[in-house]
TIVO-2410 file (N, C-alpha, C; in nm, 3 decimals):
# residues 116
REC num residu      c1      c2      c3 atome chaine
REC   1      X   3.169   9.768  23.588     N      A
REC   1      X   3.275   9.742  23.672    CA      A
REC   1      X   3.331   9.586  23.686     C      A
REC   2      X   3.220   9.513  23.657     N      A
REC   2      X   3.248   9.373  23.648    CA      A
REC   2      X   3.358   9.348  23.533     C      A
REC   3      X   3.321   9.398  23.438     N      A
REC   3      X   3.416   9.382  23.304    CA      A
REC   3      X   3.533   9.435  23.334     C      A
REC   4      X   3.563   9.554  23.412     N      A
REC   4      X   3.696   9.600  23.454    CA      A
REC   4      X   3.759   9.496  23.540     C      A
REC   5      X   3.704   9.440  23.647     N      A
REC   5      X   3.750   9.353  23.741    CA      A
REC   5      X   3.790   9.229  23.662     C      A
REC   6      X   3.713   9.198  23.564     N      A
REC   6      X   3.738   9.060  23.470    CA      A
REC   6      X   3.883   9.069  23.402     C      A
REC   7      X   3.887   9.191  23.353     N      A
REC   7      X   4.000   9.219  23.274    CA      A
REC   7      X   4.126   9.215  23.347     C      A
REC   8      X   4.117   9.242  23.484     N      A
REC   8      X   4.232   9.231  23.585    CA      A
REC   8      X   4.254   9.103  23.628     C      A
REC   9      X   4.162   9.003  23.582     N      A
REC   9      X   4.174   8.886  23.635    CA      A
REC   9      X   4.095   8.841  23.754     C      A
REC  10      X   4.022   8.935  23.799     N      A
REC  10      X   3.941   8.910  23.935    CA      A
REC  10      X   3.795   8.882  23.904     C      A
REC  11      X   3.779   8.756  23.857     N      A
REC  11      X   3.639   8.717  23.814    CA      A
REC  11      X   3.630   8.577  23.842     C      A
REC  12      X   3.519   8.525  23.819     N      A
REC  12      X   3.484   8.371  23.846    CA      A
REC  12      X   3.518   8.315  23.714     C      A
REC  13      X   3.566   8.179  23.724     N      A
REC  13      X   3.584   8.114  23.585    CA      A
REC  13      X   3.477   8.086  23.513     C      A
REC  14      X   3.354   8.073  23.572     N      A
REC  14      X   3.239   8.030  23.506    CA      A
REC  14      X   3.120   8.059  23.583     C      A
REC  15      X   2.989   8.058  23.518     N      A
REC  15      X   2.878   8.098  23.585    CA      A
REC  15      X   2.840   8.010  23.705     C      A
REC  16      X   2.878   7.887  23.683     N      A
REC  16      X   2.846   7.785  23.796    CA      A
REC  16      X   2.926   7.825  23.909     C      A
REC  17      X   3.045   7.869  23.908     N      A
REC  17      X   3.112   7.917  24.042    CA      A
REC  17      X   3.069   8.029  24.090     C      A
REC  18      X   3.019   8.144  23.997     N      A
REC  18      X   2.958   8.257  24.051    CA      A
REC  18      X   2.826   8.224  24.109     C      A
REC  19      X   2.750   8.137  24.062     N      A
REC  19      X   2.626   8.112  24.116    CA      A
REC  19      X   2.632   8.055  24.286     C      A
REC  20      X   2.748   7.983  24.296     N      A
REC  20      X   2.764   7.946  24.445    CA      A
REC  20      X   2.780   8.094  24.539     C      A
REC  21      X   2.812   8.190  24.493     N      A
REC  21      X   2.820   8.307  24.572    CA      A
REC  21      X   2.679   8.361  24.596     C      A
REC  22      X   2.576   8.321  24.491     N      A
REC  22      X   2.449   8.365  24.521    CA      A
REC  22      X   2.396   8.321  24.656     C      A
REC  23      X   2.444   8.181  24.690     N      A
REC  23      X   2.394   8.114  24.796    CA      A
REC  23      X   2.445   8.201  24.929     C      A
REC  24      X   2.562   8.237  24.915     N      A
REC  24      X   2.647   8.305  25.026    CA      A
REC  24      X   2.563   8.436  25.052     C      A
REC  25      X   2.540   8.514  24.938     N      A
REC  25      X   2.472   8.633  24.956    CA      A
REC  25      X   2.346   8.626  25.007     C      A
REC  26      X   2.274   8.518  24.963     N      A
REC  26      X   2.121   8.501  25.014    CA      A
REC  26      X   2.140   8.492  25.164     C      A
REC  27      X   2.233   8.378  25.208     N      A
REC  27      X   2.231   8.380  25.360    CA      A
REC  27      X   2.261   8.500  25.445     C      A
REC  28      X   2.361   8.579  25.367     N      A
REC  28      X   2.393   8.699  25.446    CA      A
REC  28      X   2.276   8.796  25.455     C      A
REC  29      X   2.190   8.807  25.341     N      A
REC  29      X   2.073   8.886  25.354    CA      A
REC  29      X   1.995   8.820  25.460     C      A
REC  30      X   1.973   8.691  25.485     N      A
REC  30      X   1.887   8.646  25.561    CA      A
REC  30      X   1.918   8.660  25.717     C      A
REC  31      X   2.061   8.676  25.727     N      A
REC  31      X   2.116   8.709  25.867    CA      A
REC  31      X   2.094   8.850  25.905     C      A
REC  32      X   2.092   8.930  25.796     N      A
REC  32      X   2.076   9.082  25.806    CA      A
REC  32      X   1.941   9.100  25.848     C      A
REC  33      X   1.841   9.031  25.782     N      A
REC  33      X   1.699   9.033  25.816    CA      A
REC  33      X   1.675   8.984  25.947     C      A
REC  34      X   1.744   8.878  25.988     N      A
REC  34      X   1.703   8.826  26.138    CA      A
REC  34      X   1.757   8.924  26.239     C      A
REC  35      X   1.862   8.996  26.210     N      A
REC  35      X   1.937   9.090  26.308    CA      A
REC  35      X   1.823   9.211  26.320     C      A
REC  36      X   1.738   9.258  26.199     N      A
REC  36      X   1.667   9.357  26.187    CA      A
REC  36      X   1.759   9.484  26.162     C      A
REC  37      X   1.846   9.441  26.094     N      A
REC  37      X   1.965   9.559  26.054    CA      A
REC  37      X   1.899   9.617  25.909     C      A
REC  38      X   1.827   9.721  25.898     N      A
REC  38      X   1.786   9.764  25.776    CA      A
REC  38      X   1.896   9.817  25.684     C      A
REC  39      X   1.995   9.892  25.752     N      A
REC  39      X   2.107   9.921  25.659    CA      A
REC  39      X   2.184   9.796  25.596     C      A
REC  40      X   2.202   9.698  25.678     N      A
REC  40      X   2.273   9.574  25.637    CA      A
REC  40      X   2.184   9.491  25.544     C      A
REC  41      X   2.049   9.491  25.563     N      A
REC  41      X   1.963   9.433  25.445    CA      A
REC  41      X   1.987   9.507  25.325     C      A
REC  42      X   1.969   9.660  25.310     N      A
REC  42      X   1.984   9.709  25.197    CA      A
REC  42      X   2.110   9.672  25.126     C      A
REC  43      X   2.235   9.670  25.209     N      A
REC  43      X   2.374   9.647  25.140    CA      A
REC  43      X   2.371   9.485  25.104     C      A
REC  44      X   2.314   9.399  25.178     N      A
REC  44      X   2.322   9.258  25.136    CA      A
REC  44      X   2.224   9.225  25.020     C      A
REC  45      X   2.103   9.304  25.005     N      A
REC  45      X   2.019   9.299  24.875    CA      A
REC  45      X   2.095   9.341  24.757     C      A
REC  46      X   2.169   9.466  24.790     N      A
REC  46      X   2.260   9.495  24.666    CA      A
REC  46      X   2.372   9.411  24.641     C      A
REC  47      X   2.430   9.348  24.721     N      A
REC  47      X   2.533   9.262  24.695    CA      A
REC  47      X   2.474   9.129  24.626     C      A
REC  48      X   2.349   9.089  24.646     N      A
REC  48      X   2.290   8.976  24.588    CA      A
REC  48      X   2.255   9.011  24.439     C      A
REC  49      X   2.203   9.150  24.425     N      A
REC  49      X   2.175   9.182  24.308    CA      A
REC  49      X   2.290   9.185  24.207     C      A
REC  50      X   2.391   9.256  24.253     N      A
REC  50      X   2.533   9.251  24.196    CA      A
REC  50      X   2.567   9.118  24.151     C      A
REC  51      X   2.561   9.022  24.235     N      A
REC  51      X   2.594   8.886  24.194    CA      A
REC  51      X   2.507   8.822  24.093     C      A
REC  52      X   2.374   8.840  24.101     N      A
REC  52      X   2.302   8.805  23.984    CA      A
REC  52      X   2.348   8.849  23.854     C      A
REC  53      X   2.363   8.997  23.840     N      A
REC  53      X   2.414   9.046  23.734    CA      A
REC  53      X   2.549   8.983  23.690     C      A
REC  54      X   2.631   8.943  23.781     N      A
REC  54      X   2.781   8.879  23.739    CA      A
REC  54      X   2.733   8.743  23.689     C      A
REC  55      X   2.642   8.675  23.727     N      A
REC  55      X   2.617   8.551  23.685    CA      A
REC  55      X   2.558   8.559  23.527     C      A
REC  56      X   2.470   8.660  23.523     N      A
REC  56      X   2.421   8.681  23.380    CA      A
REC  56      X   2.527   8.710  23.287     C      A
REC  57      X   2.622   8.803  23.323     N      A
REC  57      X   2.732   8.845  23.238    CA      A
REC  57      X   2.811   8.722  23.186     C      A
REC  58      X   2.851   8.621  23.297     N      A
REC  58      X   2.903   8.491  23.273    CA      A
REC  58      X   2.837   8.400  23.169     C      A
REC  59      X   2.687   8.423  23.169     N      A
REC  59      X   2.612   8.324  23.077    CA      A
REC  59      X   2.590   8.386  22.958     C      A
REC  60      X   2.643   8.534  22.942     N      A
REC  60      X   2.626   8.604  22.817    CA      A
REC  60      X   2.476   8.639  22.795     C      A
REC  61      X   2.418   8.673  22.910     N      A
REC  61      X   2.282   8.724  22.923    CA      A
REC  61      X   2.285   8.864  22.950     C      A
REC  62      X   2.209   8.960  22.878     N      A
REC  62      X   2.195   9.086  22.921    CA      A
REC  62      X   2.087   9.086  23.047     C      A
REC  63      X   2.147   9.149  23.165     N      A
REC  63      X   2.063   9.136  23.259    CA      A
REC  63      X   1.947   9.231  23.263     C      A
REC  64      X   1.977   9.343  23.207     N      A
REC  64      X   1.869   9.442  23.207    CA      A
REC  64      X   1.747   9.380  23.114     C      A
REC  65      X   1.794   9.348  23.002     N      A
REC  65      X   1.692   9.300  22.908    CA      A
REC  65      X   1.616   9.173  22.984     C      A
REC  66      X   1.688   9.080  23.024     N      A
REC  66      X   1.626   8.962  23.093    CA      A
REC  66      X   1.523   9.023  23.189     C      A
REC  67      X   1.558   9.137  23.285     N      A
REC  67      X   1.461   9.178  23.395    CA      A
REC  67      X   1.338   9.243  23.316     C      A
REC  68      X   1.385   9.321  23.186     N      A
REC  68      X   1.243   9.359  23.147    CA      A
REC  68      X   1.176   9.267  23.093     C      A
REC  69      X   1.221   9.159  23.025     N      A
REC  69      X   1.144   9.044  22.983    CA      A
REC  69      X   1.054   8.986  23.093     C      A
REC  70      X   1.117   8.975  23.212     N      A
REC  70      X   1.042   8.902  23.322    CA      A
REC  70      X   0.921   9.007  23.362     C      A
REC  71      X   0.977   9.122  23.399     N      A
REC  71      X   0.854   9.212  23.423    CA      A
REC  71      X   0.731   9.229  23.326     C      A
REC  72      X   0.766   9.234  23.213     N      A
REC  72      X   0.669   9.222  23.109    CA      A
REC  72      X   0.585   9.077  23.119     C      A
REC  73      X   0.648   8.970  23.135     N      A
REC  73      X   0.586   8.824  23.164    CA      A
REC  73      X   0.489   8.847  23.291     C      A
REC  74      X   0.556   8.913  23.397     N      A
REC  74      X   0.472   8.908  23.514    CA      A
REC  74      X   0.348   9.010  23.497     C      A
REC  75      X   0.352   9.124  23.427     N      A
REC  75      X   0.245   9.198  23.389    CA      A
REC  75      X   0.128   9.130  23.316     C      A
REC  76      X   0.177   9.066  23.221     N      A
REC  76      X   0.086   8.969  23.112    CA      A
REC  76      X   0.012   8.889  23.217     C      A
REC  77      X   0.079   8.811  23.304     N      A
REC  77      X   0.019   8.699  23.366    CA      A
REC  77      X  -0.082   8.766  23.484     C      A
REC  78      X  -0.034   8.868  23.535     N      A
REC  78      X  -0.126   8.929  23.660    CA      A
REC  78      X  -0.232   8.988  23.592     C      A
REC  79      X  -0.225   9.050  23.460     N      A
REC  79      X  -0.358   9.080  23.409    CA      A
REC  79      X  -0.443   8.967  23.354     C      A
REC  80      X  -0.393   8.856  23.344     N      A
REC  80      X  -0.445   8.740  23.317    CA      A
REC  80      X  -0.541   8.700  23.441     C      A
REC  81      X  -0.463   8.696  23.547     N      A
REC  81      X  -0.542   8.675  23.681    CA      A
REC  81      X  -0.649   8.768  23.710     C      A
REC  82      X  -0.637   8.895  23.677     N      A
REC  82      X  -0.724   9.003  23.692    CA      A
REC  82      X  -0.848   8.973  23.602     C      A
REC  83      X  -0.817   8.934  23.497     N      A
REC  83      X  -0.934   8.897  23.393    CA      A
REC  83      X  -1.021   8.763  23.440     C      A
REC  84      X  -0.948   8.672  23.483     N      A
REC  84      X  -1.014   8.542  23.530    CA      A
REC  84      X  -1.093   8.579  23.650     C      A
REC  85      X  -1.043   8.666  23.739     N      A
REC  85      X  -1.110   8.701  23.861    CA      A
REC  85      X  -1.251   8.764  23.831     C      A
REC  86      X  -1.233   8.847  23.738     N      A
REC  86      X  -1.344   8.938  23.698    CA      A
REC  86      X  -1.464   8.849  23.618     C      A
REC  87      X  -1.394   8.760  23.538     N      A
REC  87      X  -1.490   8.652  23.461    CA      A
REC  87      X  -1.563   8.578  23.580     C      A
REC  88      X  -1.515   8.553  23.689     N      A
REC  88      X  -1.566   8.467  23.776    CA      A
REC  88      X  -1.656   8.533  23.872     C      A
REC  89      X  -1.657   8.671  23.848     N      A
REC  89      X  -1.745   8.761  23.940    CA      A
REC  89      X  -1.682   8.757  24.078     C      A
REC  90      X  -1.549   8.734  24.106     N      A
REC  90      X  -1.488   8.763  24.221    CA      A
REC  90      X  -1.405   8.893  24.260     C      A
REC  91      X  -1.381   8.901  24.365     N      A
REC  91      X  -1.302   9.040  24.403    CA      A
REC  91      X  -1.155   8.996  24.457     C      A
REC  92      X  -1.058   9.047  24.382     N      A
REC  92      X  -0.926   9.003  24.408    CA      A
REC  92      X  -0.875   9.022  24.561     C      A
REC  93      X  -0.925   9.147  24.617     N      A
REC  93      X  -0.904   9.173  24.760    CA      A
REC  93      X  -0.941   9.064  24.855     C      A
REC  94      X  -1.052   8.984  24.827     N      A
REC  94      X  -1.128   8.889  24.905    CA      A
REC  94      X  -1.060   8.733  24.886     C      A
REC  95      X  -0.981   8.754  24.770     N      A
REC  95      X  -0.909   8.596  24.750    CA      A
REC  95      X  -0.785   8.575  24.853     C      A
REC  96      X  -0.761   8.465  24.900     N      A
REC  96      X  -0.631   8.440  24.951    CA      A
REC  96      X  -0.519   8.434  24.867     C      A
REC  97      X  -0.405   8.429  24.920     N      A
REC  97      X  -0.283   8.419  24.844    CA      A
REC  97      X  -0.275   8.299  24.768     C      A
REC  98      X  -0.323   8.193  24.837     N      A
REC  98      X  -0.330   8.046  24.761    CA      A
REC  98      X  -0.415   8.055  24.646     C      A
REC  99      X  -0.550   8.114  24.670     N      A
REC  99      X  -0.633   8.134  24.554    CA      A
REC  99      X  -0.572   8.195  24.433     C      A
REC 100      X  -0.523   8.304  24.473     N      A
REC 100      X  -0.469   8.388  24.369    CA      A
REC 100      X  -0.346   8.315  24.293     C      A
REC 101      X  -0.240   8.243  24.374     N      A
REC 101      X  -0.168   8.148  24.321    CA      A
REC 101      X  -0.205   8.052  24.224     C      A
REC 102      X  -0.319   7.981  24.280     N      A
REC 102      X  -0.378   7.876  24.174    CA      A
REC 102      X  -0.418   7.936  24.048     C      A
REC 103      X  -0.477   8.051  24.047     N      A
REC 103      X  -0.514   8.121  23.927    CA      A
REC 103      X  -0.402   8.160  23.839     C      A
REC 104      X  -0.273   8.206  23.896     N      A
REC 104      X  -0.159   8.244  23.851    CA      A
REC 104      X  -0.107   8.104  23.778     C      A
REC 105      X  -0.120   7.997  23.853     N      A
REC 105      X  -0.093   7.872  23.780    CA      A
REC 105      X  -0.166   7.842  23.643     C      A
REC 106      X  -0.288   7.876  23.637     N      A
REC 106      X  -0.403   7.847  23.549    CA      A
REC 106      X  -0.340   7.921  23.428     C      A
REC 107      X  -0.293   8.078  23.468     N      A
REC 107      X  -0.262   8.164  23.348    CA      A
REC 107      X  -0.126   8.103  23.304     C      A
REC 108      X  -0.046   8.072  23.389     N      A
REC 108      X   0.082   8.024  23.330    CA      A
REC 108      X   0.079   7.924  23.254     C      A
REC 109      X   0.005   7.814  23.292     N      A
REC 109      X  -0.028   7.684  23.203    CA      A
REC 109      X  -0.072   7.736  23.053     C      A
REC 110      X  -0.178   7.794  23.056     N      A
REC 110      X  -0.240   7.832  22.932    CA      A
REC 110      X  -0.133   7.902  22.855     C      A
REC 111      X  -0.055   8.007  22.905     N      A
REC 111      X   0.051   8.079  22.826    CA      A
REC 111      X   0.147   7.980  22.778     C      A
REC 112      X   0.202   7.882  22.839     N      A
REC 112      X   0.288   7.788  22.817    CA      A
REC 112      X   0.242   7.700  22.717     C      A
REC 113      X   0.109   7.661  22.722     N      A
REC 113      X   0.056   7.575  22.617    CA      A
REC 113      X   0.042   7.640  22.486     C      A
REC 114      X   0.003   7.775  22.506     N      A
REC 114      X  -0.023   7.863  22.388    CA      A
REC 114      X   0.095   7.846  22.295     C      A
REC 115      X   0.205   7.864  22.362     N      A
REC 115      X   0.339   7.891  22.297    CA      A
REC 115      X   0.408   7.753  22.240     C      A
REC 116      X   0.346   7.650  22.271     N      A
REC 116      X   0.396   7.524  22.227    CA      A
REC 116      X   0.372   7.478  22.092     C      A
***
């Protein structure tokens, strides 16, 4: 649909301009959340996702491929957290979000260092 709109001239000139729309859509989502309007939250979240895909298109990035890669990376890192927790004799359900986030950072650093 975005491609069709672009062909008709209804498009952002570049990804930077489209990115500004992300802020607007995020603010609209937050307003819907604050109002407690579940239907508006769903609609605004859809608008936000649609805008992200539009930015990806303008950057010449396949949004589905980028999302799949992000999910794969998350799974790999989460499995790294699980492994470290087990190695340390800990229980994930007993750790705070801050503790888990610190382990996430360890896994991320190790992964980043590994690929350099």
